[in-house]
N, C-alpha and C positions, 0 to 999 in steps of 0.2 A: 343316620340321625335325621329326624325330621325338623322342619322349620327353616326360616331364612338363614343364610350364611352371611358372614362378614369377612372380607379379605383385608388384613392388615398388611400393608406393604410400604416399601420406600426406603427402608433401612435394613442393616444386616440382621438377621435373625440367627441367634446363637442357640440351638436346640439342647445342648447339654446331654445328649442321649449316649454319651460315652463312646460314640463311634466316630464323630467328627467334631472338631472345635478349631476357633480361631481362623487361620487362613483356609482351612480346608472347607469352611462353611461359606466361603465368599459368595458362592452362587445362591445361597439361601436368603432371601430378601423378602419372604411373605410367610404369613401364617393365616389359615383359614379356620374360623370358628363357626360352630352350629351348636345349638342346644346346650351351650356352656361347656363344650369340649373341642379339642383340636381335630380338624378334619384333615388338614394338610400343611406341611411345612416344606418349603422348597422355593425354586425361582417363581418370581411374580408372574412372568409370561404364561407358566404352566398353570398357576392358580386360577388367572383369568380365562384360560381355555376350559379348565374342569369346571369352574363355576361362574359362568358368564352372567348369571343373574344375581350374584352375591354383591352385596353393598361394599363398595370400595372406600377404605379409609387409608388415607395416605399419612404416614408418620414422618415427621420432619427431624432430621439429626440424630445422631447417637446411635443406639441398638436396642433390639428386644431380647430379653432374656426370660426364662422361666422365673416365676415369682419366687423370691427368697423364703427360705425356711429356718426359723430359728428353733433349733432342736431342744433348747433348755432354757427357760426364762422364768420368771416369778411375777405373773402378770398383776396379781392383787397387790404385792408388795411394790412392784414398779409403779402401779397406778396411785397407790395411797402413800408411799413413803415421803414424797416430796411436797405433800398438801400443806404442811405447816413450816418445813424447813428444809430447803435444798442447798446442801454444801457442796456439790460437786466441783463448783469452780474455786472453792476456797483454797488458799496457798499458804496462808499464815494463821497462827493462833489468834491474832488480833482481828482477822476477818471473821472467824468462827464466832468469836465472843459478840462481835458487832451484829451478825446475823442473828444470833441467839436473842439478844437484846431486843431487836426489832420485832422478831417473832413473839416474844413475851408481851410486847406492847399491844399486840392485837387480841390477846386472850382475855377472858374473863375469869374471875374468881380464881380457883385453883386448878383450871384445866390443864391436862397435860399438853406438852409441846413435844412432837414426835418428828424426827427428820432423819437425814442421812446423807450419804454421798461422799464424806470425807475419807481421805486415806487414814488407815489405822495409826500409823506412825505420827501423823500430824495430830490426831485426837489425843494421843498420849502427851502431847506438850501443854494441853489445857488442864489446869488444876481445878479440882471440884469446888474449892472455896471461890475461884473466879467466876465459875458458873453461877453459883449461889448469888453472888453479887449482882448478876443480870437477870436472873430468873425469878427471884422472889419466892412464892409459895407455889409457882408452877412446877410440877415434876417435869424434868427434862430426859428425853431418851434419844440418843443420837446413834444411829447405826453406822458402823464402819462401812466402807465401800464394798467390802466382800461379805457383808452380812453376818460375819461370824464373830463380831464383837460390838459391844456398845459402850458409850461414854454417858454417865448419867450424873445428875446432881444429887445434893443431900435429901431433897423432898422425893426424888424418885427412889433412893436407897430406903427411906422411911416407908414409903409406899409398899415396897417389896419386902420389908422387915428384914433388911440385910444390915447387919451391925457386926462389931467384932465377935460375937458369939455365933454367928451363922457359918456353918461349915460349907466347904465347896460341895456342889452336887456332883455325882459321878458323871465324869466326862466333861466337866467344866471347871472354871477357875474364877474366883472373886479375887482380884488383885488388892494387896494391902500394903500399907506403908511400913516402916520399921517398927511401929507401935501395934502393928495388927489391925488398924483402921481401914476400912475399905477406901480405896482411891477413887472409885467411881467408874473403873474400868472392869467390864465383865465379859468373859470369854466363853465361847461355845455353849454348853448346855446351861451355863449360869445365866446366859441371855434369856432363858425361857422363864426364870424367876420373874423378870421384869415384864416380858411380854404379857405374862398372865394377869398382871395387875393394870395394863393400860385399857381404859375402857373402849369397848367395841364401837366402832363407828356405826351409825344407823345403816340400815340395810340400803336405804335409798341412796346415801352418800357412797356407799362402796359400789353400788351399780353404776352410779354416774361415773365414779372415778374409773372403773374398769372399761366402760363403754369409751370413755376418752382415751384411755390406755390402748385400746385397740385401734382407734383412729391413728394414734401416733405410730403404730405398727406398720399400718398401711402407708403412712407418709414415707417410711423408710423402706418401701418396696416389699414388706414381708406380707406374704398371703397365707401362710401356715405356721403354726407355732405350737410348741409343746410346753405345757405349763407345769412345772415341777415344784409348786408350792403345796407341798403335801402336809405339812403340819400346821396349817390354819385350821380354825374351828369350823370355817365354812369353806368347803372346797370350791374350786373354780366351777366345776361341773354344776354345782348347786346355784352359784351365782348366775352363771350363763342360762340355766334353765329358767330362773326368774326373770332375768333380763330379756329373754327371747319369748317368754310366756310358754316355755316348754316346746317351742317349735323352731329349732335352730335354723332349718332350711328355709323358713319364711322370714326370719329377722336377723340373720347373721351375714357379714359380708368379708368375714375372714375364717380360716379354718383352725379349729382348736383341738388339740388333743391333750386330754387331763390325766396327770398322773396321781397316784394315791399312795398313802402310807402303807406299811405291811398289814396293819390291822384293817383298814379300810379295804385293801385289795383282797384279802382273806374273806372278808364278809361279801364283797361282789362275787367272788369265786364260788362260794358256798351257794349263792342264790342263782348261779348259772350264767352269770355275766362273763364275757371274755373280752380280751384286748381287741379292740377294733369295733366293738358294738357301739352303735350310734347311727348318725346320718351323715351327710356329706360334709357337714359343718362343724359338728360337735360329737367326739368319740371318746370312748373309754381307752385310756392308754395302758400303763403298767403299773408296776410297784416300784417305788424309789427307796433305796436303802442307803444311809449315810454310814460309811465305816470308818472315816477319819474327819480331820478338820480342814484348815486351810494352810497355805504357806504364809500369808500375810500375819495371821495370828500365831504363826509357830506351832500349830497343832496337826498340820499334815504328818502322817505317820511314815517316817523315814527308816531306812536300813541302818543308817549311821546318825549319831546326834548332831543337832544343829550346832554350828559353830558357837563357841563361847560357853558352852554348857553340856550337860549330859542327857538333857531332853531328846527324845526321838519322836515327839509329838504325841498325839493321843490316838489310840485304836478303840473305836467305840463299840465295835461288833467284830468278835474274833471269827476264825475260818469255820470252825464247826457251827457257830451260831448262824453265820451267813449261808452256809449250805442248807441247812434246815429251812431257813426263810425262802430262799430261792426255790428249793424243790417243791415247797408247798405252793408257791405262787406258780411255778410253771405246770405243775400237775393240774391246776385249776385253770390252765390256759390263760394266765396273765403273765405277760412277759416283764422282765426286771431291769431296772437300771441302777447301778452301783456307783455311789459317789465315791471316788477314790483320787486322791491329790498325791500323797507321798509315794516313793517307789515301793516301799514295803506295803503299803494299802493296796497298790495296783497288783503286786504279785499275788496278794491273797484273793482278791476278786478274780483274776485269771485262773487261779488254782481251782476255784469253786466252779467256774464256768467249764473248765476242763473235765471236772468230775461229772457235771450234769450231762455234758456232751457224750460221755462214755456210758451212761445209764440207759438202760432200754426203758420204754415207757414213759420217758420224759419228753414233751413236745418240743420240737425244735423251732422255737420262737426267737424273735428278736432278742439279742442280748446286748447290752450297753455298759459301758463304763463311763461315767460322767466326770469330766475334767481331764482325766488320764494325764495328769500335768507331769509328773516325773516318772520317767520311764527307763529301765536298763535295756541293753540291746536284746537279751534273751526274752525278756517279756513283750517287746514289740513284735518278735517273731511269732508269738502266739495268738495274736489278734485275728489274723485272716483265717488260720486253720480251724479256729473255734467259732468262726463267724460271729465276732464281738466288734461292735461298732465302737470307735473312739469318738465320744462327743466332746469336743475341745472348745476353748474359749480364746481365740487369737487376739481379742480386744484387750485381754489381760497382760499381754506380753510387756507392753510399756509400763504397765503398773507394777509388775514383778521383778522387772529386770534388775533393778538396784539391790531390792531386798533378797533376791535370789542369791547374787553374788555374796552379800553380807552374811546371810544365814548359812549357805550351803558351800561356799567357796568354790572349787573346781567342780563340784557336783552340780553346779547350776546348769551345766551343760546338758543335764538330763531332762530340763524342762522344754515343754513345748516342741516336741520332736515330730514336727508336721512333716518334713520331708522323709524322715526314716518310716514314718507310719504309712505315708503315701507309697513309697517304694516297696514297703512289705507287702503291699495288696490289701491292707486293712481298709475297711470302710472309714473315711474320715468325714465327720459331720460338724459343722460350725455352729456354735450357739452363742449368745450374748451373756447369758447368766444375769441378765438385767434384773433388778437394778445395780448388780455388782459390776457390770461392764457397760459399755455403750451399747444402746440398742441399734445402732447403725450397722447393718451388715457389710456396707462399703468399707467402713473403718476397719472392720475385722479382716476383710480381703486385703486391705492396704497393709496392715500389720502381719499377715500371714506371708505376704509377698516381700515386704521390706524390712521386716523385723525391728522397726523403730518407729517412734512416734512422728507426727506430722512436721514437727518443728525440729527434729533431731538431725544431725548430720550423718553420714554414712559410718563415721567412726563409732557411733553409739549402737549399730545394729547388734541385737542379741544373738550370739552365735549363729552368724549369717549362714553357715552350711545347712542350717535347717530351713532356709527359705524355701518356698514352693513357687511354681509359676501362678501366673493368673488364671490359666485354664483349671489348674488344680484346686485354687482357692474358690473359684465361682462354682465349680462342681461340688466342692464340700458344703457350700452355701445353699445349693439347690438339691441335686440328686443324692448327695451323701446324707443330707437331712431326711429326705423322704424314706431312704433306706433305714435309717435310725429309728424312724417312726413306723416302719412297716407299711409305708404307704407307697412304694416306689412304682406301683401298678396304676396309681391315680394321679400322682402329682411329682414335680421334681425335674421334668424336662419337657420339651415342646415336641410331642409325638402324637401321631393319630390315636384318638381314643382317650387320651388323658384330659383332666380337667384344664380349662383354658385359663390358667393363672399365670399372669405375665407382668413384666416390669418394664418400662420404657426408660432407659438410661440417657443422660444428656451427652454421653461420649460412647464411641464404640470401644468397649472396655478392652478389647484384645488388639486394638490398632494403636494404642498410645504407649508412651514410656511409663513404667510402672510407677515413677514418682509423681506422675500426674494423676493417678487414682484418686489422690485427695481432692482433686477437682470435680470428680463425677458426682452427679446429683440424679434423684429420682424425679422423672417428669410426669409419669402416669403409672397408676397401678390398676391392673384388671384382676378380678376373681371370678371365675366362671364365664369369662368374656366379657363382663360387666365393668365399666370403669368405675372405681370405687375411690380413686384419689387422683386429683390432677394439680400439679404445681401452679400456685397462683402466678 
C-alpha cells in the first residue's frame, strides 16, 4: 500500500480475528493504517520498528475494536419515524396523550402526525376517542416499537377508508370492538393500508433525515450497516445515490449494504446485477422475504398456539412459495434473507435453505435468517451445516421478556438462544432492527451477556443459560455481521489488508466486569482510517 502510514497505539487492540481474544491479545497494543487499510496489528514496539516514519497517534484509555456492524436495520424509518413524535420513553397512556397533543399543536391544517417507539401493549391502552380529543382534524399514525402494528385515530381511519365494512387484508388484521367498529389498532399487512395514505415527505426532507441518521450510527461506533427497508416506495440505494450525487466513495463516511424486495431483486438479477455490486461504501445486498409476523403482535408463526387462544400466528409465505422465490433469487446471484420469528417459521426457512444447498446449479451465496427468534434444538443444529447466518436482535430481549412468558409459557425458553447458536458453530450476527430496537450496539452486547436490562437485578435475567461471553458478543457485533453481509474479507476484524474501520471505546471491554458494560461509551469512530466521529 502506498502513502503515509499512521500508527495508533497506547491501548489494547482487540482484532476479533477469531484466533485471539481478550487476555490472549494483551501484547497487541497498536494498529498501523495506510491508504485506508490495516497494515499491521501487534505490539507497538514492533510497529515503530517496521514503520519508523509513520505518524504516531497515541490513544488514551479504553480499547480499540473493529467498527461495529449492524446487520439489519431500517435507516429511512429510523431517520424519519421520530420527526413528529418520539414515544420511546413513554411509560403510561397519559404520557402518550400528552405527547400527541403537543405534536398536534405544532401542525397546520389537517397535516398527518406520524410517530412511534411505544410498546404495543401500551398503545393498546389508549382509546381512539381519547386520541380524537387531542388531535382534532390531524390524522395520527403511531407505530409500535416492533413496527408490526400501528395505533391510529378516527381521522386516519377515514383517510384510509377503514370502517365497519372494510374486510381484513390477507395477512393482516383490523381490530374491532364488540360492535365491529375499528378500534384504531392495525396489525401486520393492515398497516400498509394506512402507510399508503400518509403523504410522502419531500425528497430533501428524507435526504436530510437519512444523513442525520447515518451520523447517529457513527456516534454509536457503527461503521457498516445493512438496510432492510425493502417495502418503501424509494429504496435506500436511491436515496443514497441522490445524497452522494451518485458517487458514494466521494461523499459517504459509512458503509451501506442495501437489501431489496423480491420484485426489485428479480429486476436487478435480470439486468445482471449481483449481490456485492457497488463500491466500497454503497453496494447491492440481497433479497429480503418476510414469512411471518412478530412476537409482540402475536403474529410470529409458532408450532403451538399462543396461550389463551387457538392462534399460531400468521404464515405469510408458505414453504413452496418461499422455495421458488429463493431459488429464483440465488440463480440470479442475489442472496436472500428470510424474516422468521416463530419456531414454525424458522423450521420452514431452514427446510428451504437445505433444499437449495442440495441442488446443483444453485450458487452457494450468503444465507440469512433474520431474527431467528424462536428455535427448537433440532433447528439450531441445522444452521452451521447449511451455512445459514442467524441475524439476531439482542436488544429486544428486555422488550420481549415479559410478553414471551405471557404468550408462550414454558416455550419462552426457545427465544434468543444465543449460547446454543454460538456453541452449534452457527454464524451469529447482531443487529438492532432499529427503530424497533436500540441502535446502540453496546446495549445489544450488554443484553447478550447479561440477559437483563440496565436497571434489572440478576433475578430478572431471561433464561440465563443462554448468556454468552463478552468475546462472543463482540464477535457477533463485528465479524459475525461481516459474514452475514458477505464482507468478511473486507471488514469485521483488524487484520492486514482489511478496511481500517475502528472504534475507540472508553473502557477495555474485555477487562471489566460484565455488569459494567453499561458504562462503556464510544470515544472515537474511524472509517477507512479517517476519524468520522469524536465524542465531545
